[in-house]
PDB file of N, CA, C, O and CB in Angstrom:
ATOM      1  N   UNK A   1     144.856 -17.202 -99.808  1.00  0.00           N
ATOM      2  CA  UNK A   1     145.288 -15.812 -99.772  1.00  0.00           C
ATOM      3  C   UNK A   1     146.807 -15.733 -99.608  1.00  0.00           C
ATOM      4  O   UNK A   1     147.458 -14.863-100.186  1.00  0.00           O
ATOM      5  CB  UNK A   1     144.582 -15.056 -98.630  1.00  0.00           C
ATOM      6  N   UNK A   2     147.356 -16.645 -98.820  1.00  0.00           N
ATOM      7  CA  UNK A   2     148.795 -16.624 -98.606  1.00  0.00           C
ATOM      8  C   UNK A   2     149.542 -16.926 -99.907  1.00  0.00           C
ATOM      9  O   UNK A   2     150.586 -16.330-100.172  1.00  0.00           O
ATOM     10  CB  UNK A   2     149.187 -17.631 -97.519  1.00  0.00           C
ATOM     11  N   UNK A   3     149.022 -17.835-100.708  1.00  0.00           N
ATOM     12  CA  UNK A   3     149.703 -18.154-101.968  1.00  0.00           C
ATOM     13  C   UNK A   3     149.641 -16.982-102.936  1.00  0.00           C
ATOM     14  O   UNK A   3     150.591 -16.738-103.680  1.00  0.00           O
ATOM     15  CB  UNK A   3     149.083 -19.400-102.614  1.00  0.00           C
ATOM     16  N   UNK A   4     148.529 -16.257-102.931  1.00  0.00           N
ATOM     17  CA  UNK A   4     148.427 -15.067-103.784  1.00  0.00           C
ATOM     18  C   UNK A   4     149.441 -14.009-103.361  1.00  0.00           C
ATOM     19  O   UNK A   4     150.078 -13.366-104.196  1.00  0.00           O
ATOM     20  CB  UNK A   4     147.002 -14.484-103.731  1.00  0.00           C
ATOM     21  N   UNK A   5     149.576 -13.843-102.051  1.00  0.00           N
ATOM     22  CA  UNK A   5     150.525 -12.853-101.542  1.00  0.00           C
ATOM     23  C   UNK A   5     151.957 -13.256-101.902  1.00  0.00           C
ATOM     24  O   UNK A   5     152.753 -12.422-102.334  1.00  0.00           O
ATOM     25  CB  UNK A   5     150.378 -12.698-100.009  1.00  0.00           C
ATOM     26  N   UNK A   6     152.277 -14.536-101.720  1.00  0.00           N
ATOM     27  CA  UNK A   6     153.635 -14.987-102.044  1.00  0.00           C
ATOM     28  C   UNK A   6     153.909 -14.905-103.539  1.00  0.00           C
ATOM     29  O   UNK A   6     155.029 -14.604-103.953  1.00  0.00           O
ATOM     30  CB  UNK A   6     153.849 -16.420-101.558  1.00  0.00           C
ATOM     31  N   UNK A   7     152.881 -15.173-104.353  1.00  0.00           N
ATOM     32  CA  UNK A   7     153.073 -15.068-105.797  1.00  0.00           C
ATOM     33  C   UNK A   7     153.313 -13.619-106.208  1.00  0.00           C
ATOM     34  O   UNK A   7     154.145 -13.347-107.073  1.00  0.00           O
ATOM     35  CB  UNK A   7     151.858 -15.635-106.541  1.00  0.00           C
ATOM     36  N   UNK A   8     152.588 -12.693-105.591  1.00  0.00           N
ATOM     37  CA  UNK A   8     152.785 -11.275-105.893  1.00  0.00           C
ATOM     38  C   UNK A   8     154.162 -10.814-105.436  1.00  0.00           C
ATOM     39  O   UNK A   8     154.825 -10.042-106.129  1.00  0.00           O
ATOM     40  CB  UNK A   8     151.694 -10.424-105.227  1.00  0.00           C
ATOM     41  N   UNK A   9     154.593 -11.287-104.269  1.00  0.00           N
ATOM     42  CA  UNK A   9     155.911 -10.906-103.772  1.00  0.00           C
ATOM     43  C   UNK A   9     157.010 -11.477-104.666  1.00  0.00           C
ATOM     44  O   UNK A   9     158.021 -10.817-104.906  1.00  0.00           O
ATOM     45  CB  UNK A   9     156.099 -11.386-102.326  1.00  0.00           C
ATOM     46  N   UNK A  10     156.815 -12.692-105.155  1.00  0.00           N
ATOM     47  CA  UNK A  10     157.797 -13.280-106.044  1.00  0.00           C
ATOM     48  C   UNK A  10     157.846 -12.577-107.386  1.00  0.00           C
ATOM     49  O   UNK A  10     158.905 -12.487-108.007  1.00  0.00           O
ATOM     50  CB  UNK A  10     157.505 -14.735-106.243  1.00  0.00           C
ATOM     51  N   UNK A  11     156.712 -12.082-107.832  1.00  0.00           N
ATOM     52  CA  UNK A  11     156.649 -11.379-109.117  1.00  0.00           C
ATOM     53  C   UNK A  11     157.348 -10.028-109.045  1.00  0.00           C
ATOM     54  O   UNK A  11     157.870  -9.553-110.053  1.00  0.00           O
ATOM     55  CB  UNK A  11     155.195 -11.189-109.551  1.00  0.00           C
ATOM     56  N   UNK A  12     157.367  -9.403-107.873  1.00  0.00           N
ATOM     57  CA  UNK A  12     157.976  -8.086-107.714  1.00  0.00           C
ATOM     58  C   UNK A  12     159.471  -8.156-107.428  1.00  0.00           C
ATOM     59  O   UNK A  12     160.086  -7.126-107.151  1.00  0.00           O
ATOM     60  CB  UNK A  12     157.288  -7.339-106.605  1.00  0.00           C
ATOM     61  N   UNK A  13     160.064  -9.330-107.488  1.00  0.00           N
ATOM     62  CA  UNK A  13     161.486  -9.575-107.232  1.00  0.00           C
ATOM     63  C   UNK A  13     161.867  -9.132-105.823  1.00  0.00           C
ATOM     64  O   UNK A  13     161.119  -9.376-104.877  1.00  0.00           O
ATOM     65  CB  UNK A  13     162.355  -8.844-108.271  1.00  0.00           C
ATOM     66  N   UNK A  14     163.020  -8.485-105.671  1.00  0.00           N
ATOM     67  CA  UNK A  14     163.532  -8.182-104.326  1.00  0.00           C
ATOM     68  C   UNK A  14     162.716  -7.126-103.601  1.00  0.00           C
ATOM     69  O   UNK A  14     162.677  -7.110-102.370  1.00  0.00           O
ATOM     70  CB  UNK A  14     164.964  -7.725-104.412  1.00  0.00           C
ATOM     71  N   UNK A  15     162.062  -6.242-104.349  1.00  0.00           N
ATOM     72  CA  UNK A  15     161.281  -5.186-103.701  1.00  0.00           C
ATOM     73  C   UNK A  15     160.064  -5.760-102.990  1.00  0.00           C
ATOM     74  O   UNK A  15     159.635  -5.245-101.958  1.00  0.00           O
ATOM     75  CB  UNK A  15     160.840  -4.140-104.728  1.00  0.00           C
ATOM     76  N   UNK A  16     159.516  -6.826-103.548  1.00  0.00           N
ATOM     77  CA  UNK A  16     158.362  -7.466-102.917  1.00  0.00           C
ATOM     78  C   UNK A  16     158.685  -8.104-101.588  1.00  0.00           C
ATOM     79  O   UNK A  16     157.802  -8.269-100.747  1.00  0.00           O
ATOM     80  CB  UNK A  16     157.793  -8.497-103.827  1.00  0.00           C
ATOM     81  N   UNK A  17     159.935  -8.464-101.389  1.00  0.00           N
ATOM     82  CA  UNK A  17     160.338  -9.029-100.105  1.00  0.00           C
ATOM     83  C   UNK A  17     160.865  -7.955 -99.162  1.00  0.00           C
ATOM     84  O   UNK A  17     160.769  -8.098 -97.943  1.00  0.00           O
ATOM     85  CB  UNK A  17     161.397 -10.104-100.311  1.00  0.00           C
ATOM     86  N   UNK A  18     161.412  -6.898 -99.705  1.00  0.00           N
ATOM     87  CA  UNK A  18     161.990  -5.850 -98.877  1.00  0.00           C
ATOM     88  C   UNK A  18     160.914  -5.003 -98.191  1.00  0.00           C
ATOM     89  O   UNK A  18     161.054  -4.643 -97.023  1.00  0.00           O
ATOM     90  CB  UNK A  18     162.890  -4.963 -99.718  1.00  0.00           C
ATOM     91  N   UNK A  19     159.861  -4.694 -98.909  1.00  0.00           N
ATOM     92  CA  UNK A  19     158.837  -3.808 -98.355  1.00  0.00           C
ATOM     93  C   UNK A  19     158.139  -4.401 -97.118  1.00  0.00           C
ATOM     94  O   UNK A  19     158.047  -3.708 -96.104  1.00  0.00           O
ATOM     95  CB  UNK A  19     157.803  -3.497 -99.422  1.00  0.00           C
ATOM     96  N   UNK A  20     157.644  -5.643 -97.154  1.00  0.00           N
ATOM     97  CA  UNK A  20     157.011  -6.174 -95.927  1.00  0.00           C
ATOM     98  C   UNK A  20     157.994  -6.300 -94.771  1.00  0.00           C
ATOM     99  O   UNK A  20     157.620  -6.070 -93.621  1.00  0.00           O
ATOM    100  CB  UNK A  20     156.388  -7.536 -96.204  1.00  0.00           C
ATOM    101  N   UNK A  21     159.235  -6.658 -95.052  1.00  0.00           N
ATOM    102  CA  UNK A  21     160.219  -6.750 -93.979  1.00  0.00           C
ATOM    103  C   UNK A  21     160.514  -5.381 -93.379  1.00  0.00           C
ATOM    104  O   UNK A  21     160.693  -5.254 -92.168  1.00  0.00           O
ATOM    105  CB  UNK A  21     161.506  -7.382 -94.493  1.00  0.00           C
ATOM    106  N   UNK A  22     160.563  -4.357 -94.229  1.00  0.00           N
ATOM    107  CA  UNK A  22     160.798  -3.002 -93.733  1.00  0.00           C
ATOM    108  C   UNK A  22     159.623  -2.524 -92.883  1.00  0.00           C
ATOM    109  O   UNK A  22     159.819  -1.887 -91.848  1.00  0.00           O
ATOM    110  CB  UNK A  22     161.034  -2.035 -94.903  1.00  0.00           C
ATOM    111  N   UNK A  23     158.416  -2.830 -93.318  1.00  0.00           N
ATOM    112  CA  UNK A  23     157.228  -2.426 -92.552  1.00  0.00           C
ATOM    113  C   UNK A  23     157.200  -3.135 -91.208  1.00  0.00           C
ATOM    114  O   UNK A  23     156.903  -2.513 -90.188  1.00  0.00           O
ATOM    115  CB  UNK A  23     155.934  -2.731 -93.341  1.00  0.00           C
ATOM    116  N   UNK A  24     157.507  -4.436 -91.193  1.00  0.00           N
ATOM    117  CA  UNK A  24     157.524  -5.170 -89.935  1.00  0.00           C
ATOM    118  C   UNK A  24     158.623  -4.668 -89.004  1.00  0.00           C
ATOM    119  O   UNK A  24     158.426  -4.594 -87.791  1.00  0.00           O
ATOM    120  CB  UNK A  24     157.705  -6.655 -90.198  1.00  0.00           C
ATOM    121  N   UNK A  25     159.779  -4.323 -89.570  1.00  0.00           N
ATOM    122  CA  UNK A  25     160.863  -3.799 -88.748  1.00  0.00           C
ATOM    123  C   UNK A  25     160.486  -2.453 -88.140  1.00  0.00           C
ATOM    124  O   UNK A  25     160.730  -2.215 -86.957  1.00  0.00           O
ATOM    125  CB  UNK A  25     162.142  -3.665 -89.576  1.00  0.00           C
ATOM    126  N   UNK A  26     159.897  -1.578 -88.938  1.00  0.00           N
ATOM    127  CA  UNK A  26     159.486  -0.275 -88.405  1.00  0.00           C
ATOM    128  C   UNK A  26     158.380  -0.414 -87.370  1.00  0.00           C
ATOM    129  O   UNK A  26     158.357   0.316 -86.378  1.00  0.00           O
ATOM    130  CB  UNK A  26     159.020   0.636 -89.536  1.00  0.00           C
ATOM    131  N   UNK A  27     157.470  -1.344 -87.596  1.00  0.00           N
ATOM    132  CA  UNK A  27     156.402  -1.586 -86.628  1.00  0.00           C
ATOM    133  C   UNK A  27     156.982  -2.102 -85.319  1.00  0.00           C
ATOM    134  O   UNK A  27     156.573  -1.669 -84.241  1.00  0.00           O
ATOM    135  CB  UNK A  27     155.375  -2.586 -87.188  1.00  0.00           C
ATOM    136  N   UNK A  28     157.926  -3.019 -85.408  1.00  0.00           N
ATOM    137  CA  UNK A  28     158.556  -3.535 -84.201  1.00  0.00           C
ATOM    138  C   UNK A  28     159.323  -2.465 -83.444  1.00  0.00           C
ATOM    139  O   UNK A  28     159.263  -2.406 -82.216  1.00  0.00           O
ATOM    140  CB  UNK A  28     159.479  -4.668 -84.548  1.00  0.00           C
ATOM    141  N   UNK A  29     160.049  -1.614 -84.177  1.00  0.00           N
ATOM    142  CA  UNK A  29     160.770  -0.530 -83.514  1.00  0.00           C
ATOM    143  C   UNK A  29     159.813   0.468 -82.868  1.00  0.00           C
ATOM    144  O   UNK A  29     160.091   0.995 -81.791  1.00  0.00           O
ATOM    145  CB  UNK A  29     161.674   0.187 -84.511  1.00  0.00           C
ATOM    146  N   UNK A  30     158.690   0.722 -83.528  1.00  0.00           N
ATOM    147  CA  UNK A  30     157.703   1.635 -82.956  1.00  0.00           C
ATOM    148  C   UNK A  30     157.086   1.082 -81.691  1.00  0.00           C
ATOM    149  O   UNK A  30     156.880   1.815 -80.724  1.00  0.00           O
ATOM    150  CB  UNK A  30     156.620   1.930 -83.961  1.00  0.00           C
ATOM    151  N   UNK A  31     156.789  -0.212 -81.691  1.00  0.00           N
ATOM    152  CA  UNK A  31     156.218  -0.838 -80.496  1.00  0.00           C
ATOM    153  C   UNK A  31     157.243  -0.855 -79.370  1.00  0.00           C
ATOM    154  O   UNK A  31     156.902  -0.606 -78.214  1.00  0.00           O
ATOM    155  CB  UNK A  31     155.739  -2.272 -80.806  1.00  0.00           C
ATOM    156  N   UNK A  32     158.503  -1.151 -79.706  1.00  0.00           N
ATOM    157  CA  UNK A  32     159.550  -1.153 -78.684  1.00  0.00           C
ATOM    158  C   UNK A  32     159.735   0.241 -78.087  1.00  0.00           C
ATOM    159  O   UNK A  32     159.907   0.379 -76.876  1.00  0.00           O
ATOM    160  CB  UNK A  32     160.876  -1.654 -79.276  1.00  0.00           C
ATOM    161  N   UNK A  33     159.700   1.265 -78.921  1.00  0.00           N
ATOM    162  CA  UNK A  33     159.846   2.632 -78.419  1.00  0.00           C
ATOM    163  C   UNK A  33     158.655   3.020 -77.540  1.00  0.00           C
ATOM    164  O   UNK A  33     158.821   3.689 -76.521  1.00  0.00           O
ATOM    165  CB  UNK A  33     159.985   3.620 -79.591  1.00  0.00           C
ATOM    166  N   UNK A  34     157.460   2.596 -77.941  1.00  0.00           N
ATOM    167  CA  UNK A  34     156.282   2.902 -77.139  1.00  0.00           C
ATOM    168  C   UNK A  34     156.339   2.203 -75.792  1.00  0.00           C
ATOM    169  O   UNK A  34     156.023   2.807 -74.767  1.00  0.00           O
ATOM    170  CB  UNK A  34     155.015   2.502 -77.882  1.00  0.00           C
ATOM    171  N   UNK A  35     156.737   0.941 -75.783  1.00  0.00           N
ATOM    172  CA  UNK A  35     156.839   0.210 -74.520  1.00  0.00           C
ATOM    173  C   UNK A  35     157.917   0.819 -73.623  1.00  0.00           C
ATOM    174  O   UNK A  35     157.738   0.912 -72.408  1.00  0.00           O
ATOM    175  CB  UNK A  35     157.144  -1.273 -74.783  1.00  0.00           C
ATOM    176  N   UNK A  36     159.025   1.228 -74.218  1.00  0.00           N
ATOM    177  CA  UNK A  36     160.071   1.863 -73.418  1.00  0.00           C
ATOM    178  C   UNK A  36     159.574   3.172 -72.830  1.00  0.00           C
ATOM    179  O   UNK A  36     159.866   3.492 -71.678  1.00  0.00           O
ATOM    180  CB  UNK A  36     161.327   2.108 -74.263  1.00  0.00           C
ATOM    181  N   UNK A  37     158.822   3.929 -73.621  1.00  0.00           N
ATOM    182  CA  UNK A  37     158.284   5.201 -73.137  1.00  0.00           C
ATOM    183  C   UNK A  37     157.279   4.980 -72.007  1.00  0.00           C
ATOM    184  O   UNK A  37     157.237   5.742 -71.041  1.00  0.00           O
ATOM    185  CB  UNK A  37     157.621   5.973 -74.287  1.00  0.00           C
ATOM    186  N   UNK A  38     156.466   3.918 -72.141  1.00  0.00           N
ATOM    187  CA  UNK A  38     155.437   3.686 -71.137  1.00  0.00           C
ATOM    188  C   UNK A  38     155.998   3.106 -69.839  1.00  0.00           C
ATOM    189  O   UNK A  38     155.500   3.416 -68.756  1.00  0.00           O
ATOM    190  CB  UNK A  38     154.384   2.760 -71.692  1.00  0.00           C
ATOM    191  N   UNK A  39     157.022   2.273 -69.938  1.00  0.00           N
ATOM    192  CA  UNK A  39     157.474   1.546 -68.760  1.00  0.00           C
ATOM    193  C   UNK A  39     158.720   2.117 -68.102  1.00  0.00           C
ATOM    194  O   UNK A  39     159.136   1.622 -67.054  1.00  0.00           O
ATOM    195  CB  UNK A  39     157.728   0.143 -69.125  1.00  0.00           C
ATOM    196  N   UNK A  40     159.317   3.125 -68.677  1.00  0.00           N
ATOM    197  CA  UNK A  40     160.431   3.766 -67.985  1.00  0.00           C
ATOM    198  C   UNK A  40     159.866   4.889 -67.152  1.00  0.00           C
ATOM    199  O   UNK A  40     159.144   5.758 -67.640  1.00  0.00           O
ATOM    200  CB  UNK A  40     161.512   4.291 -68.982  1.00  0.00           C
ATOM    201  N   UNK A  41     160.213   4.846 -65.885  1.00  0.00           N
ATOM    202  CA  UNK A  41     159.686   5.863 -64.981  1.00  0.00           C
ATOM    203  C   UNK A  41     160.580   7.096 -65.031  1.00  0.00           C
ATOM    204  O   UNK A  41     161.807   7.001 -65.056  1.00  0.00           O
ATOM    205  CB  UNK A  41     159.583   5.318 -63.532  1.00  0.00           C
ATOM    206  N   UNK A  42     159.944   8.226 -65.045  1.00  0.00           N
ATOM    207  CA  UNK A  42     160.701   9.480 -65.021  1.00  0.00           C
ATOM    208  C   UNK A  42     160.985   9.826 -63.561  1.00  0.00           C
ATOM    209  O   UNK A  42     160.071   9.961 -62.748  1.00  0.00           O
ATOM    210  CB  UNK A  42     159.916  10.645 -65.742  1.00  0.00           C
ATOM    211  N   UNK A  43     162.253   9.963 -63.255  1.00  0.00           N
ATOM    212  CA  UNK A  43     162.625  10.280 -61.888  1.00  0.00           C
ATOM    213  C   UNK A  43     162.425  11.785 -61.640  1.00  0.00           C
ATOM    214  O   UNK A  43     162.793  12.610 -62.475  1.00  0.00           O
ATOM    215  CB  UNK A  43     164.097   9.860 -61.609  1.00  0.00           C
ATOM    216  N   UNK A  44     161.856  12.121 -60.516  1.00  0.00           N
ATOM    217  CA  UNK A  44     161.670  13.545 -60.238  1.00  0.00           C
ATOM    218  C   UNK A  44     163.020  14.219 -60.038  1.00  0.00           C
ATOM    219  O   UNK A  44     163.898  13.705 -59.345  1.00  0.00           O
ATOM    220  CB  UNK A  44     160.779  13.749 -58.995  1.00  0.00           C
ATOM    221  N   UNK A  45     163.156  15.361 -60.652  1.00  0.00           N
ATOM    222  CA  UNK A  45     164.413  16.101 -60.539  1.00  0.00           C
ATOM    223  C   UNK A  45     164.364  16.970 -59.295  1.00  0.00           C
ATOM    224  O   UNK A  45     163.362  17.620 -58.999  1.00  0.00           O
ATOM    225  CB  UNK A  45     164.673  16.966 -61.804  1.00  0.00           C
ATOM    226  N   UNK A  46     165.459  16.959 -58.589  1.00  0.00           N
ATOM    227  CA  UNK A  46     165.540  17.814 -57.409  1.00  0.00           C
ATOM    228  C   UNK A  46     166.537  18.922 -57.696  1.00  0.00           C
ATOM    229  O   UNK A  46     167.494  18.742 -58.450  1.00  0.00           O
ATOM    230  CB  UNK A  46     165.954  17.000 -56.139  1.00  0.00           C
ATOM    231  N   UNK A  47     166.301  20.049 -57.094  1.00  0.00           N
ATOM    232  CA  UNK A  47     167.190  21.187 -57.322  1.00  0.00           C
ATOM    233  C   UNK A  47     166.688  22.078 -58.419  1.00  0.00           C
ATOM    234  O   UNK A  47     165.581  21.908 -58.930  1.00  0.00           O
ATOM    235  CB  UNK A  47     168.575  20.717 -57.653  1.00  0.00           C
ATOM    236  N   UNK A  48     167.512  23.026 -58.771  1.00  0.00           N
ATOM    237  CA  UNK A  48     167.127  23.994 -59.796  1.00  0.00           C
ATOM    238  C   UNK A  48     167.362  23.397 -61.178  1.00  0.00           C
ATOM    239  O   UNK A  48     168.411  22.818 -61.458  1.00  0.00           O
ATOM    240  CB  UNK A  48     167.918  25.317 -59.631  1.00  0.00           C
ATOM    241  N   UNK A  49     166.376  23.552 -62.014  1.00  0.00           N
ATOM    242  CA  UNK A  49     166.530  23.104 -63.396  1.00  0.00           C
ATOM    243  C   UNK A  49     166.127  24.234 -64.315  1.00  0.00           C
ATOM    244  O   UNK A  49     165.137  24.924 -64.071  1.00  0.00           O
ATOM    245  CB  UNK A  49     165.687  21.832 -63.681  1.00  0.00           C
ATOM    246  N   UNK A  50     166.883  24.417 -65.352  1.00  0.00           N
ATOM    247  CA  UNK A  50     166.608  25.537 -66.254  1.00  0.00           C
ATOM    248  C   UNK A  50     165.714  25.104 -67.383  1.00  0.00           C
ATOM    249  O   UNK A  50     165.373  25.913 -68.245  1.00  0.00           O
ATOM    250  CB  UNK A  50     167.900  26.117 -66.808  1.00  0.00           C
TER     251      UNK A  50
END
C-alpha cells in the first residue's frame, strides 16, 4: 500500500507531496491548539469586568 501511495504522489508531481504535508501540518497545529486550550488554566478575574 505504501508503494502505491508513493507512486501516486510521484505521479502528481509537487502537488502530491504538498497536500499530505499541508494536511499533517494543519492537523499538528489543531492538536497543539487543542492541547493549549485544555491545559492552560483560566485565572479568575477579580474586580469589575465589562
